[in-house]
N, C-alpha and C positions, 0 to 999 in steps of 0.2 A: 730737162729734171730740177726739182724745188732745190735753193739753198740748204747748208748744214741748217741742224739745228741750235739756235743760242746755244752761247754756253750760261746765260742767264737763266735757261730753262730747265739749266741739270745743275745744281747747285753741288754734286759729286767733280764737277768737272772743273778746270781753268779753261779758258778762253786758248781754243785752239789745243786742247792738251795740254796749257802749260801757262804760267802766269805771264798778265802783259808785259809787257818790255818799251822800255823810255829809253831817248835820248837819243845819238849817233849812232849807236851798237843795236839799237832794237831790230830785234829777230835775230842777233847774232850771239851765239854761244860765245863765252871768253876765250876756251880752248881752240873755238875757230878765230877768231881775229889776230893772232897769231901765224908766224910763217908756217906754213904746210911741213910735217916731221914723217921723215920716211918715204917712201914710197908711193909717188901721187894716185888712186883710181883711174883706171883706162878712160882717155878721153869719151868712148867709143859707149862704156858700159853707163857713163853720166849722161853724155846726149840722147840716150837708148831709154832712161830712167824722166828725162827732161820732156822729149815729146810722149810717153805715156802720161804728164802731168797735164800737159798742155791742149792733147787733142778732146777735139769731142765727140769721138766718135766711140768713146764711152762712155760717153753721158748716154745712148740709150737704154745699155746693156743697165745702165746704173740705176736704170728708173724700176727699171725687174727687182735688183735686186732691193731696193730702196721699199719696195714693195711685201715683198718678202723678208726685210728687217723687221719693217710698221708691225706686218702678224708674225713675226717670231718674240719680239722684244713691243709691247705693244706697255705704252706708259702706266707709271702704278709696280706694283712688287715686283713682277715680270723683269721688267728694265730695270730695275735695279738691283735686283741679283745676277743679272744677266752680265750687268757692268762692272759690276763689284763691289757698288757703294758698300757693302756689309764689311770690304775686305781692307778698303781706304785704297786701295787702285784695281784698274782692269785683271779683270781676273782672266781674262783671251790669253795674252800672253803666258801664264801660268800653264794652261789647259795644253797649250801647241806641243810642251813635253812628253804626255801622255800616246794619242799619237805617234810620234814622229818617235819615241824613245821604244815604242810596242814595234814602230817599222821594221826601225835600223837593228832595232835586235834579233826581229827575226830574220830580215836576211842576211846578219853576222852568222845565225846558226846555219843557214844555206850554205854559206863558205868556209864554213869550220867547224862546224859539229857533225857532219859526216850522217850518214842516213841513219843512225839512231836520233838524233836532234829533231826530223822530219815533223814528229808530236807537234812539242813546242815549237817550231817554227811556223807552221799551219796555227798556232793558240791563239800566238804575240801578234801577228797578220789579221786575226779576227779579233782579237781585245782593240788591235788602234784601228779596227776598221768602227766599233762601237763606240771607240773615245771622241773620235771625229765628228760627231752628231752633234754632243753637247760644246765643243768644241768651235764649231763652223756656228751656234746657236748667238755665244758671246763675241765673237767677231762681226755678226751681225748687226750686233746691239751695239758697238765700238762705232763700226760705219757710220750710223744717223749720226756720229755728232763731229766727224772732222770735215775740213774745205773741200771744196771742188775736187783741186787736186788730187788731194788725198784720194779720196774716195773713184779717182781715177786709176790711182794706184790700187787702191782695194778691189777693184774690180776685175783689176788682172790677179790681182793677189789671189783672188776670192775659185778663179777661171783654173788658175794653177793645182789648184790644192783640192777641187773639185776632179779634175781631171787623174791627179795622184789617187785622191779617196776611191774614184772607180777601179785603175788599174790598181788598186791592191784587192778590193772587193771581188775582183775577176780572179786577182791571185792566191787568194782565199779559197772560191768555190773550185778554180781546178786543181787547187792541193785536196782539196775534200774529195775529186772525184779521179782521181790519184794520177793526176800529170803534174809530177813534180818540177820537173826541168820546165814545164809552162808557165806553172806556177812560181817558181823563181822569176824566170823571164819578166814577166809583170812586174812583180815585187824590184825587179832593180830601175824598171820602166817607169814605175811609182813614185818611187824616191826619187829617183831625176825632177820629177814633178815636183814633189812636195820638197827640194831644196829648192827650185826658183821660187815658189812660192814662199817659201821659208825668209828667201833674200827679201822679197819685198815685203815681206810682215816686218825686217826689221828696218828697211828703209823709212815704213811709216813709223814706225815704233823710235828711230833713232835719230834719222836726219828730218822726218814730219813733225817729230813730239807727238803723235797721234795717242792718245790714252784716256782713258778715264783717271784721276785719283784725284783725293782729296786736299785740296787747296793748302792744308796744316802742312801735309809733308812736304810742300817745297819753301820753307819758313826751315832758318837755323837753329839747332838746336840749344837749349840754353833759359 
């Protein structure tokens, strides 16, 4: 796999999705430097994420993702639109609210809406499937600009979301054919996959600080 595109090639992005740090605390956020507060993260969960970041097994699938990402977000206007240059920061986290919100709302109607809510739930699932397409495109564009450990997590994140999308797509088809209970079950399975993908996406955004942004937003106001 080729290395991530250098930050200098993309003026909208600071190195690694953030401003470079210097000094003994380089790479550590201020709130990370002090003692931990509240319950600690389960060690098994931390170890799982670290294993993903360190595993070369994801580099092969990563080459496939890279080819797709470069086809979807070639340099130029398409790339700038998908990475949110016009917005000031990555547009991908914003768009994820659309499919996830639609899908979760559809599943909620399945459980509390009764028979009369079935058509609305089906429409919500279908709109969520459609909204997942541009959301995935923005995610692929962002993936091109993260380091190798984050790329590996990104591959797993993309796989989980793809499984979720396939299950919700199958749920929509089942509902259209009148197989409501099958559609509900497929939707629940899709929701679990989407939750796993969302967790990994949160790790990339919050822990790895992966995401395009205008460097000026990192400067203090005043």
